[in-house]
PyMOL Python script that loads the backbone (N, CA, C, O; Angstrom):
from pymol import cmd

cmd.read_pdbstr("""\
ATOM      1  N   UNK A   1      12.633  -9.417  50.953  1.00  0.00           N
ATOM      2  CA  UNK A   1      11.509 -10.302  50.735  1.00  0.00           C
ATOM      3  C   UNK A   1      10.444  -9.532  49.944  1.00  0.00           C
ATOM      4  O   UNK A   1      10.152  -8.373  50.239  1.00  0.00           O
ATOM      5  N   UNK A   2       9.885 -10.181  48.962  1.00  0.00           N
ATOM      6  CA  UNK A   2       8.839  -9.577  48.143  1.00  0.00           C
ATOM      7  C   UNK A   2       7.503 -10.184  48.545  1.00  0.00           C
ATOM      8  O   UNK A   2       7.351 -11.406  48.569  1.00  0.00           O
ATOM      9  N   UNK A   3       6.549  -9.341  48.856  1.00  0.00           N
ATOM     10  CA  UNK A   3       5.213  -9.833  49.198  1.00  0.00           C
ATOM     11  C   UNK A   3       4.416 -10.050  47.927  1.00  0.00           C
ATOM     12  O   UNK A   3       4.441  -9.228  47.011  1.00  0.00           O
ATOM     13  N   UNK A   4       3.712 -11.163  47.887  1.00  0.00           N
ATOM     14  CA  UNK A   4       2.870 -11.485  46.748  1.00  0.00           C
ATOM     15  C   UNK A   4       1.452 -11.693  47.237  1.00  0.00           C
ATOM     16  O   UNK A   4       1.215 -12.473  48.159  1.00  0.00           O
ATOM     17  N   UNK A   5       0.525 -11.013  46.633  1.00  0.00           N
ATOM     18  CA  UNK A   5      -0.879 -11.163  47.014  1.00  0.00           C
ATOM     19  C   UNK A   5      -1.363 -12.539  46.563  1.00  0.00           C
ATOM     20  O   UNK A   5      -1.112 -12.950  45.430  1.00  0.00           O
ATOM     21  N   UNK A   6      -2.044 -13.234  47.437  1.00  0.00           N
ATOM     22  CA  UNK A   6      -2.573 -14.545  47.071  1.00  0.00           C
ATOM     23  C   UNK A   6      -4.078 -14.564  47.317  1.00  0.00           C
ATOM     24  O   UNK A   6      -4.601 -13.799  48.128  1.00  0.00           O
ATOM     25  N   UNK A   7      -4.742 -15.426  46.623  1.00  0.00           N
ATOM     26  CA  UNK A   7      -6.188 -15.540  46.749  1.00  0.00           C
ATOM     27  C   UNK A   7      -6.500 -16.764  47.605  1.00  0.00           C
ATOM     28  O   UNK A   7      -5.993 -17.855  47.345  1.00  0.00           O
ATOM     29  N   UNK A   8      -7.336 -16.581  48.625  1.00  0.00           N
ATOM     30  CA  UNK A   8      -7.699 -17.659  49.539  1.00  0.00           C
ATOM     31  C   UNK A   8      -9.048 -18.215  49.123  1.00  0.00           C
ATOM     32  O   UNK A   8     -10.009 -17.468  48.937  1.00  0.00           O
ATOM     33  N   UNK A   9      -9.114 -19.536  48.977  1.00  0.00           N
ATOM     34  CA  UNK A   9     -10.364 -20.210  48.650  1.00  0.00           C
ATOM     35  C   UNK A   9     -10.791 -21.029  49.858  1.00  0.00           C
ATOM     36  O   UNK A   9      -9.949 -21.584  50.564  1.00  0.00           O
ATOM     37  N   UNK A  10     -12.081 -21.106  50.096  1.00  0.00           N
ATOM     38  CA  UNK A  10     -12.610 -21.957  51.154  1.00  0.00           C
ATOM     39  C   UNK A  10     -13.993 -22.426  50.749  1.00  0.00           C
ATOM     40  O   UNK A  10     -14.638 -21.848  49.875  1.00  0.00           O
ATOM     41  N   UNK A  11     -14.427 -23.481  51.401  1.00  0.00           N
ATOM     42  CA  UNK A  11     -15.733 -24.043  51.091  1.00  0.00           C
ATOM     43  C   UNK A  11     -16.670 -23.741  52.247  1.00  0.00           C
ATOM     44  O   UNK A  11     -16.514 -24.303  53.331  1.00  0.00           O
ATOM     45  N   UNK A  12     -17.629 -22.872  52.037  1.00  0.00           N
ATOM     46  CA  UNK A  12     -18.578 -22.536  53.099  1.00  0.00           C
ATOM     47  C   UNK A  12     -20.000 -22.873  52.673  1.00  0.00           C
ATOM     48  O   UNK A  12     -20.845 -23.152  53.523  1.00  0.00           O
ATOM     49  N   UNK A  13     -20.276 -22.854  51.398  1.00  0.00           N
ATOM     50  CA  UNK A  13     -21.638 -23.100  50.911  1.00  0.00           C
ATOM     51  C   UNK A  13     -21.710 -24.349  50.029  1.00  0.00           C
ATOM     52  O   UNK A  13     -22.627 -24.483  49.219  1.00  0.00           O
ATOM     53  N   UNK A  14     -20.749 -25.259  50.184  1.00  0.00           N
ATOM     54  CA  UNK A  14     -20.786 -26.510  49.444  1.00  0.00           C
ATOM     55  C   UNK A  14     -19.839 -26.579  48.267  1.00  0.00           C
ATOM     56  O   UNK A  14     -19.652 -27.651  47.691  1.00  0.00           O
ATOM     57  N   UNK A  15     -19.239 -25.465  47.896  1.00  0.00           N
ATOM     58  CA  UNK A  15     -18.269 -25.479  46.799  1.00  0.00           C
ATOM     59  C   UNK A  15     -17.214 -24.411  47.070  1.00  0.00           C
ATOM     60  O   UNK A  15     -17.455 -23.469  47.825  1.00  0.00           O
ATOM     61  N   UNK A  16     -16.056 -24.561  46.459  1.00  0.00           N
ATOM     62  CA  UNK A  16     -14.962 -23.621  46.694  1.00  0.00           C
ATOM     63  C   UNK A  16     -15.219 -22.285  46.014  1.00  0.00           C
ATOM     64  O   UNK A  16     -15.609 -22.221  44.848  1.00  0.00           O
ATOM     65  N   UNK A  17     -14.989 -21.216  46.778  1.00  0.00           N
ATOM     66  CA  UNK A  17     -15.117 -19.855  46.234  1.00  0.00           C
ATOM     67  C   UNK A  17     -14.026 -18.994  46.844  1.00  0.00           C
ATOM     68  O   UNK A  17     -13.586 -19.260  47.962  1.00  0.00           O
ATOM     69  N   UNK A  18     -13.582 -17.970  46.135  1.00  0.00           N
ATOM     70  CA  UNK A  18     -12.609 -17.038  46.718  1.00  0.00           C
ATOM     71  C   UNK A  18     -13.235 -16.293  47.900  1.00  0.00           C
ATOM     72  O   UNK A  18     -14.361 -15.805  47.810  1.00  0.00           O
ATOM     73  N   UNK A  19     -12.507 -16.213  48.985  1.00  0.00           N
ATOM     74  CA  UNK A  19     -13.001 -15.552  50.195  1.00  0.00           C
ATOM     75  C   UNK A  19     -13.356 -14.093  49.916  1.00  0.00           C
ATOM     76  O   UNK A  19     -14.308 -13.573  50.499  1.00  0.00           O
ATOM     77  N   UNK A  20     -12.617 -13.430  49.045  1.00  0.00           N
ATOM     78  CA  UNK A  20     -12.880 -12.012  48.752  1.00  0.00           C
ATOM     79  C   UNK A  20     -14.245 -11.785  48.117  1.00  0.00           C
ATOM     80  O   UNK A  20     -14.741 -10.659  48.145  1.00  0.00           O
ATOM     81  N   UNK A  21     -14.863 -12.799  47.551  1.00  0.00           N
ATOM     82  CA  UNK A  21     -16.156 -12.633  46.888  1.00  0.00           C
ATOM     83  C   UNK A  21     -17.341 -12.913  47.811  1.00  0.00           C
ATOM     84  O   UNK A  21     -18.490 -12.808  47.383  1.00  0.00           O
ATOM     85  N   UNK A  22     -17.081 -13.264  49.056  1.00  0.00           N
ATOM     86  CA  UNK A  22     -18.170 -13.562  49.982  1.00  0.00           C
ATOM     87  C   UNK A  22     -18.826 -12.284  50.491  1.00  0.00           C
ATOM     88  O   UNK A  22     -18.208 -11.220  50.526  1.00  0.00           O
ATOM     89  N   UNK A  23     -20.099 -12.414  50.885  1.00  0.00           N
ATOM     90  CA  UNK A  23     -20.771 -11.284  51.518  1.00  0.00           C
ATOM     91  C   UNK A  23     -20.299 -11.173  52.976  1.00  0.00           C
ATOM     92  O   UNK A  23     -19.547 -12.027  53.446  1.00  0.00           O
ATOM     93  N   UNK A  24     -20.727 -10.142  53.684  1.00  0.00           N
ATOM     94  CA  UNK A  24     -20.246  -9.894  55.049  1.00  0.00           C
ATOM     95  C   UNK A  24     -20.558 -11.040  56.000  1.00  0.00           C
ATOM     96  O   UNK A  24     -19.735 -11.374  56.852  1.00  0.00           O
ATOM     97  N   UNK A  25     -21.737 -11.651  55.869  1.00  0.00           N
ATOM     98  CA  UNK A  25     -22.119 -12.752  56.753  1.00  0.00           C
ATOM     99  C   UNK A  25     -21.234 -13.970  56.583  1.00  0.00           C
ATOM    100  O   UNK A  25     -20.807 -14.573  57.568  1.00  0.00           O
ATOM    101  N   UNK A  26     -20.956 -14.335  55.347  1.00  0.00           N
ATOM    102  CA  UNK A  26     -20.082 -15.483  55.077  1.00  0.00           C
ATOM    103  C   UNK A  26     -18.660 -15.198  55.546  1.00  0.00           C
ATOM    104  O   UNK A  26     -18.000 -16.081  56.091  1.00  0.00           O
ATOM    105  N   UNK A  27     -18.185 -13.973  55.338  1.00  0.00           N
ATOM    106  CA  UNK A  27     -16.839 -13.611  55.781  1.00  0.00           C
ATOM    107  C   UNK A  27     -16.740 -13.690  57.304  1.00  0.00           C
ATOM    108  O   UNK A  27     -15.723 -14.141  57.831  1.00  0.00           O
ATOM    109  N   UNK A  28     -17.780 -13.257  58.017  1.00  0.00           N
ATOM    110  CA  UNK A  28     -17.789 -13.334  59.479  1.00  0.00           C
ATOM    111  C   UNK A  28     -17.785 -14.786  59.937  1.00  0.00           C
ATOM    112  O   UNK A  28     -17.108 -15.131  60.905  1.00  0.00           O
ATOM    113  N   UNK A  29     -18.534 -15.637  59.248  1.00  0.00           N
ATOM    114  CA  UNK A  29     -18.555 -17.064  59.582  1.00  0.00           C
ATOM    115  C   UNK A  29     -17.167 -17.674  59.384  1.00  0.00           C
ATOM    116  O   UNK A  29     -16.733 -18.497  60.190  1.00  0.00           O
ATOM    117  N   UNK A  30     -16.474 -17.278  58.328  1.00  0.00           N
ATOM    118  CA  UNK A  30     -15.122 -17.765  58.054  1.00  0.00           C
ATOM    119  C   UNK A  30     -14.175 -17.360  59.177  1.00  0.00           C
ATOM    120  O   UNK A  30     -13.341 -18.164  59.595  1.00  0.00           O
ATOM    121  N   UNK A  31     -14.288 -16.130  59.671  1.00  0.00           N
ATOM    122  CA  UNK A  31     -13.429 -15.642  60.757  1.00  0.00           C
ATOM    123  C   UNK A  31     -13.692 -16.388  62.063  1.00  0.00           C
ATOM    124  O   UNK A  31     -12.781 -16.546  62.875  1.00  0.00           O
ATOM    125  N   UNK A  32     -14.930 -16.851  62.278  1.00  0.00           N
ATOM    126  CA  UNK A  32     -15.294 -17.549  63.513  1.00  0.00           C
ATOM    127  C   UNK A  32     -14.904 -19.022  63.513  1.00  0.00           C
ATOM    128  O   UNK A  32     -14.991 -19.678  64.551  1.00  0.00           O
ATOM    129  N   UNK A  33     -14.482 -19.546  62.389  1.00  0.00           N
ATOM    130  CA  UNK A  33     -14.147 -20.972  62.288  1.00  0.00           C
ATOM    131  C   UNK A  33     -12.982 -21.346  63.186  1.00  0.00           C
ATOM    132  O   UNK A  33     -12.080 -20.545  63.432  1.00  0.00           O
ATOM    133  N   UNK A  34     -13.021 -22.571  63.666  1.00  0.00           N
ATOM    134  CA  UNK A  34     -11.915 -23.131  64.420  1.00  0.00           C
ATOM    135  C   UNK A  34     -11.285 -24.219  63.553  1.00  0.00           C
ATOM    136  O   UNK A  34     -11.992 -24.946  62.854  1.00  0.00           O
ATOM    137  N   UNK A  35      -9.975 -24.330  63.599  1.00  0.00           N
ATOM    138  CA  UNK A  35      -9.304 -25.378  62.838  1.00  0.00           C
ATOM    139  C   UNK A  35      -8.837 -26.468  63.788  1.00  0.00           C
ATOM    140  O   UNK A  35      -8.532 -26.201  64.951  1.00  0.00           O
ATOM    141  N   UNK A  36      -8.785 -27.667  63.301  1.00  0.00           N
ATOM    142  CA  UNK A  36      -8.396 -28.816  64.099  1.00  0.00           C
ATOM    143  C   UNK A  36      -7.277 -29.569  63.399  1.00  0.00           C
ATOM    144  O   UNK A  36      -7.178 -29.562  62.172  1.00  0.00           O
ATOM    145  N   UNK A  37      -6.447 -30.211  64.187  1.00  0.00           N
ATOM    146  CA  UNK A  37      -5.368 -31.025  63.644  1.00  0.00           C
ATOM    147  C   UNK A  37      -5.938 -32.378  63.249  1.00  0.00           C
ATOM    148  O   UNK A  37      -6.454 -33.109  64.094  1.00  0.00           O
ATOM    149  N   UNK A  38      -5.847 -32.709  61.981  1.00  0.00           N
ATOM    150  CA  UNK A  38      -6.408 -33.972  61.495  1.00  0.00           C
ATOM    151  C   UNK A  38      -5.650 -35.174  62.029  1.00  0.00           C
ATOM    152  O   UNK A  38      -6.144 -36.297  61.929  1.00  0.00           O
ATOM    153  N   UNK A  39      -4.471 -34.976  62.591  1.00  0.00           N
ATOM    154  CA  UNK A  39      -3.663 -36.083  63.096  1.00  0.00           C
ATOM    155  C   UNK A  39      -4.081 -36.523  64.506  1.00  0.00           C
ATOM    156  O   UNK A  39      -3.631 -37.561  64.990  1.00  0.00           O
ATOM    157  N   UNK A  40      -4.925 -35.747  65.151  1.00  0.00           N
ATOM    158  CA  UNK A  40      -5.362 -36.119  66.498  1.00  0.00           C
ATOM    159  C   UNK A  40      -6.216 -37.373  66.451  1.00  0.00           C
ATOM    160  O   UNK A  40      -7.009 -37.563  65.528  1.00  0.00           O
ATOM    161  N   UNK A  41      -6.051 -38.219  67.442  1.00  0.00           N
ATOM    162  CA  UNK A  41      -6.834 -39.445  67.506  1.00  0.00           C
ATOM    163  C   UNK A  41      -7.721 -39.405  68.735  1.00  0.00           C
ATOM    164  O   UNK A  41      -7.359 -38.822  69.757  1.00  0.00           O
ATOM    165  N   UNK A  42      -8.869 -40.020  68.630  1.00  0.00           N
ATOM    166  CA  UNK A  42      -9.764 -40.151  69.776  1.00  0.00           C
ATOM    167  C   UNK A  42      -9.384 -41.436  70.497  1.00  0.00           C
ATOM    168  O   UNK A  42      -9.418 -42.517  69.910  1.00  0.00           O
ATOM    169  N   UNK A  43      -9.026 -41.319  71.758  1.00  0.00           N
ATOM    170  CA  UNK A  43      -8.637 -42.493  72.541  1.00  0.00           C
ATOM    171  C   UNK A  43      -9.804 -42.908  73.418  1.00  0.00           C
ATOM    172  O   UNK A  43     -10.383 -42.098  74.142  1.00  0.00           O
ATOM    173  N   UNK A  44     -10.129 -44.168  73.337  1.00  0.00           N
ATOM    174  CA  UNK A  44     -11.259 -44.682  74.126  1.00  0.00           C
ATOM    175  C   UNK A  44     -10.783 -45.289  75.412  1.00  0.00           C
ATOM    176  O   UNK A  44     -11.592 -45.773  76.204  1.00  0.00           O
TER     177      UNK A  44
END
""", "prot")
cmd.dss("prot")
cmd.show_as("cartoon", "prot")
cmd.util.cbc("prot")
cmd.orient("prot")
């Protein structure tokens, strides 16, 4: 298997930017994020 470096983009300040270009505070905020399954439904 050959490993290939990839660039991760995320939106933290309103527009997409490469994660590697963020300052330490933004990178820490990215690490603290929780992800959710968009398929979950709220049952009343």
